FIKOL-886483 format. One line per 2 residues: number of its first residue (from 1); their letters; for each residue y, z negated, x of N, C-alpha, C. Coordinates in steps of 0.02 Angstrom, whole numbers, plus 50000, padded with zeros to 5 digits. Atoms other than C-alpha are relative to their C-alpha. Example, Ala and Ser with C-alpha at 12.3 -4.5 7.8 and 13.67 -1.06 7.14 Angstrom:
% residues 2
1> as> 49941/50000/50045/49775/49610/50615/50060/50000/50045 | 49941/50003/49958/49947/49643/50684/50055/49963/49961 .
//
This chain:
% residues 155
1> mp> 49928/49996/49965/54111/43983/55186/50020/50068/50032 | 49985/49924/49977/54217/44138/55227/49992/49994/50071 .
3> pq> 50001/49989/49951/54204/44193/55407/50058/49975/50034 | 49942/50030/49949/54314/44122/55552/50043/50044/50023 .
5> nl> 49941/49953/49981/54403/44284/55597/50022/50037/49955 | 49964/49959/50050/54476/44325/55435/50072/50026/50014 .
7> pv> 49924/49989/49987/54628/44422/55460/50071/49988/49971 | 49917/50022/50012/54818/44361/55451/50044/50053/49956 .
9> rv> 49985/49957/50023/54898/44452/55328/50082/49979/49988 | 49938/50024/49991/55100/44439/55339/50069/50038/49952 .
11> as> 49985/49941/50035/55218/44529/55198/50052/49952/49961 | 49942/50016/50027/55393/44496/55121/49977/50021/49919 .
13> fa> 50010/49989/50076/55391/44508/54925/50015/50070/49993 | 49988/49926/49992/55447/44681/54945/49941/50043/50023 .
15> dl> 50053/49967/49978/55304/44727/55038/49918/49985/49969 | 50068/50026/50044/55163/44641/54917/49989/50052/49942 .
17> da> 50011/49964/50061/55078/44751/54789/49973/49950/49951 | 50018/50035/50063/55051/44693/54619/49937/49949/49990 .
19> rt> 50068/50050/49987/54870/44632/54635/50006/49944/50063 | 50006/50051/49952/54888/44540/54805/50057/49944/49961 .
21> fh> 49958/50059/50031/55039/44433/54720/49973/49971/49956 | 50040/50033/50072/54941/44404/54573/49947/49946/50035 .
23> dl> 50061/50049/49979/54787/44340/54685/50031/49948/50031 | 49976/50049/49960/54907/44236/54794/50033/49942/49947 .
25> lr> 49980/50066/50078/54988/44145/54619/49938/49985/49979 | 50066/50015/50044/54812/44137/54559/49977/49936/50049 .
27> lr> 50024/50063/49966/54766/44024/54703/50053/49959/50015 | 49956/50053/49983/54908/43927/54720/50013/49971/49928 .
29> id> 49997/50030/50075/54907/43887/54519/49931/49967/50004 | 50071/50027/50003/54706/43857/54540/50004/49922/50028 .
31> vf> 50006/50059/49968/54733/43727/54660/50065/49957/49989 | 49947/50024/49995/54907/43665/54651/50012/49960/49917 .
33> vv> 49980/50024/50081/54923/43650/54451/49918/49980/49962 | 50059/50018/50033/54745/43647/54397/49968/49933/50027 .
35> eq> 50051/50042/49963/54634/43558/54521/50039/49929/50001 | 49947/50051/49975/54792/43430/54567/50026/49993/49940 .
37> ac> 49983/50047/50089/54829/43408/54364/50063/49997/50021 | 49937/50009/50013/55007/43440/54406/50034/50063/49973 .
39> py> 49971/49968/50039/55093/43529/54285/50075/50023/50017 | 49933/49995/49981/55257/43604/54364/49990/50080/50010 .
41> pe> 49984/49914/49986/55350/43775/54377/49975/50035/50077 | 50016/49978/49932/55248/43855/54524/50040/50067/50013 .
43> ld> 49932/49941/49984/55372/44004/54505/50058/49976/50002 | 49938/50027/49966/55514/43942/54574/50062/50042/50019 .
45> gr> 49956/49939/49996/55599/44110/54604/50019/50006/50083 | 50013/50003/49921/55582/44077/54802/49973/50052/50043 .
47> dv> 50068/49945/49967/55441/44209/54829/50026/50051/50016 | 49969/49936/49991/55544/44359/54795/50080/49995/50055 .
49> ep> 49941/50000/49943/55698/44292/54929/49988/50049/50068 | 50026/49971/49928/55717/44416/55065/49982/49966/50072 .
51> gt> 50019/50019/49938/55694/44300/55197/49937/49957/49996 | 50056/50039/50016/55530/44228/55108/49943/50041/50044 .
53> rh> 50056/49966/49969/55369/44276/55207/49941/49971/49985 | 50045/50007/50027/55194/44269/55130/49951/50006/50051 .
55> lw> 50054/50000/49943/55060/44223/55263/49910/49988/49957 | 50053/50027/50011/54874/44225/55205/49929/50032/50033 .
57> ld> 50057/49969/49973/54697/44242/55261/49955/50036/49936 | 50017/49950/50030/54617/44406/55199/49929/49995/50004 .
59> dg> 50082/50000/50005/54415/44388/55138/49988/50064/49963 | 50017/49928/50051/54385/44570/55084/50050/50006/49951 .
61> ga> 49956/50000/50053/54548/44581/54978/50003/49941/49968 | 49970/50071/50032/54556/44393/54914/50008/49977/50045 .
63> pt> 49977/50028/49963/54648/44285/54984/49949/49921/49997 | 50045/50069/49991/54545/44112/55059/50060/49943/50016 .
65> ay> 49951/50050/49990/54713/44022/55118/50058/50037/50006 | 49923/49988/50005/54905/44044/55091/50043/49952/50014 .
67> lr> 49929/50028/49978/55080/43981/55149/50037/50041/49988 | 49929/49962/49998/55241/44038/55130/50054/49971/50038 .
69> il> 49954/49995/49954/55391/44028/55247/50040/50004/49959 | 49932/49983/50051/55569/44006/55151/50061/49997/50073 .
71> ad> 49928/49997/49944/55735/44035/55251/50046/49952/49963 | 49942/50064/50022/55827/43876/55221/50069/50019/50026 .
73> pg> 49914/49988/49977/56029/43870/55248/49986/49976/50071 | 49985/50021/49943/56078/43835/55435/49940/50028/50042 .
75> gv> 50052/49975/49963/55931/43932/55512/49926/49963/49990 | 50064/50040/50007/55792/43813/55456/49948/50040/49957 .
77> ar> 50059/49967/50027/55617/43888/55409/49981/49928/49967 | 50052/50047/50051/55531/43791/55270/49917/50040/49981 .
79> ig> 50078/49982/50013/55341/43798/55259/49988/49971/49944 | 50049/50027/50045/55248/43767/55114/49964/50040/49948 .
81> rv> 50051/49985/50023/55131/43804/54971/49941/50009/50036 | 50057/50008/49960/54993/43775/55106/49924/49990/49964 .
83> vv> 50050/50023/50026/54830/43789/55033/49936/50037/50008 | 50040/49981/49979/54659/43838/55046/49931/49999/49953 .
85> tp> 50060/49986/50059/54512/43893/54929/49961/49928/50001 | 50043/50053/49993/54397/43743/54892/49935/50012/50033 .
87> ra> 50085/49983/49960/54231/43850/54958/50037/50002/50068 | 49998/50006/49927/54324/43858/55126/50029/49948/50035 .
89> rg> 49963/50039/49965/54397/43706/55158/49960/49955/50054 | 50037/50039/49953/54358/43621/55311/49971/50044/50063 .
91> gg> 50012/49935/49964/54335/43798/55399/50051/50015/50059 | 49959/49976/49953/54478/43787/55509/50058/50033/49981 .
93> ha> 49952/49947/50029/54590/43906/55402/50066/49966/50001 | 49936/50019/49999/54727/43799/55379/50033/49994/50049 .
95> gr> 49967/50013/49950/54754/43757/55543/50015/50075/50046 | 49982/49934/49980/54748/43942/55597/50049/50046/49975 .
97> lm> 49958/49976/50042/54861/43992/55457/50073/49973/50041 | 49955/50060/49963/54976/43842/55532/50045/50053/50067 .
99> aa> 49961/49961/49943/54994/43938/55689/50001/50063/50004 | 49981/49922/50026/55009/44112/55630/50084/49982/49985 .
101> al> 49928/50015/50041/55155/44036/55528/50057/49987/50050 | 49962/50018/49961/55228/43956/55669/50002/50043/50048 .
103> ev> 49977/49953/49962/55236/44111/55778/50046/50042/49952 | 49968/49979/50034/55313/44184/55643/50082/49963/49987 .
105> vg> 49946/50043/50008/55454/44031/55619/50053/50024/50087 | 49966/49989/49928/55472/44067/55828/50048/49940/50010 .
107> dr> 49974/50062/49980/55611/43957/55892/50041/49965/49958 | 49957/50034/50049/55699/43898/55732/49967/49940/49975 .
109> pc> 50031/50068/50027/55678/43727/55677/49966/50005/49939 | 50043/49992/50056/55557/43706/55532/49990/49935/49972 .
111> vl> 50014/50068/50033/55532/43568/55402/49923/50033/49938 | 50053/49999/50058/55399/43545/55259/49997/49932/49958 .
113> ea> 50010/50046/50055/55344/43421/55124/49930/49994/50004 | 50067/50003/50000/55179/43360/55170/49970/49968/49950 .
115> qs> 50025/50051/50053/55060/43285/55042/49969/49944/50064 | 50010/50060/49934/55055/43105/55143/49933/50008/50048 .
117> hl> 50045/50021/49980/54863/43108/55164/49989/50082/50069 | 50016/49950/49944/54891/43270/55294/50060/49991/50050 .
119> vd> 49965/50010/49957/55021/43204/55398/49985/50022/50067 | 50041/49995/49936/54898/43198/55550/50002/50071/50019 .
121> fy> 50004/49937/49977/54869/43385/55519/50056/50032/50036 | 49941/49975/49977/55040/43431/55531/50041/49973/50071 .
123> ar> 49986/50033/49922/55079/43314/55678/49954/50043/50051 | 50051/49948/49953/54954/43428/55770/50026/50047/50014 .
125> hg> 49966/49937/50002/55058/43570/55743/50075/49995/50016 | 49937/50003/49980/55211/43483/55812/50058/49975/49953 .
127> fa> 49943/50019/50054/55305/43410/55654/49986/49931/50003 | 50010/50077/49996/55350/43225/55649/50040/49994/49930 .
129> vs> 49974/50038/50066/55405/43112/55498/50080/50007/50012 | 49917/50002/50001/55586/43134/55453/50034/49978/49950 .
131> gp> 49958/50044/50054/55611/43032/55319/49948/49945/49959 | 50047/50048/50040/55536/42909/55190/49954/50037/49956 .
133> dy> 50052/49969/50064/55373/42934/55072/50035/50008/49930 | 49990/50000/50078/55407/42997/54901/49941/50015/49956 .
135> ve> 50054/49984/50046/55297/43025/54752/50032/50060/49948 | 49983/49951/50034/55305/43195/54675/49943/50033/49958 .
137> dg> 50045/50002/50055/55203/43236/54508/49933/49964/50026 | 50061/50044/49993/55104/43089/54548/49951/50005/50072 .
139> ip> 50035/49987/49930/55058/43143/54736/50044/49984/50043 | 49935/50013/49940/55143/43052/54890/49997/50033/50037 .
141> ht> 49969/49946/49940/55230/43165/54995/50036/49979/50069 | 49961/50020/49944/55310/43138/55170/50054/50066/50030 .
143> pm> 49964/49932/49971/55449/43250/55224/50000/50001/50088 | 50015/49991/49938/55429/43312/55406/50025/50070/50022 .
145> rr> 49958/49951/49970/55506/43419/55530/49990/50008/50082 | 49996/49976/49945/55487/43528/55685/50051/50028/50044 .
147> eg> 49950/49954/49955/55619/43562/55815/49998/50058/50021 | 50003/49939/49979/55678/43725/55873/49991/49991/50080 .
149> ia> 50017/50022/49926/55622/43749/56057/50058/49976/50049 | 49935/50014/49941/55806/43723/56127/49999/49910/49978 .
151> qr> 49999/50087/50009/55793/43535/56045/49949/49975/50014 | 50068/50020/49948/55612/43512/56109/50012/50007/50053 .
153> qq> 49998/50018/49920/55650/43537/56283/50061/49961/50022 | 49941/50045/49982/55821/43433/56267/49954/49927/49996 .
155> t> 50045/50069/50001/55675/43273/56227/49969/49996/50061 .
//
């Protein structure tokens, strides 16, 4: 299992070198397409958008955990593609990466589409279920939302 103190990297697409982007995509494809047996178009065009931020934990040049933050309309951030290598699961890496992502998101409202078995994990980071469950690629998902700071202070 990788050490707990791996550095968090944050980059826009323009700031990623070809090798790093390759390694991030490989991690995503290895887990979401191969391990979870979901043939879907992993390259959706959103990785290259100017507002997208890629965050990962770097283990000596290899990504151990990854997620991306998209800039959706209306100032809403969207977290997606949250993934941890199989050998590093259970080590707190996803939680550490989520905390870093929420620092990047800042005051903005944030949404995500959680695999339903992970709802409690995201709830610990301030997300609440925001709609009915649905099945995508044979995997149950639950939409979730975390309000911006102004909205959280009103409640």
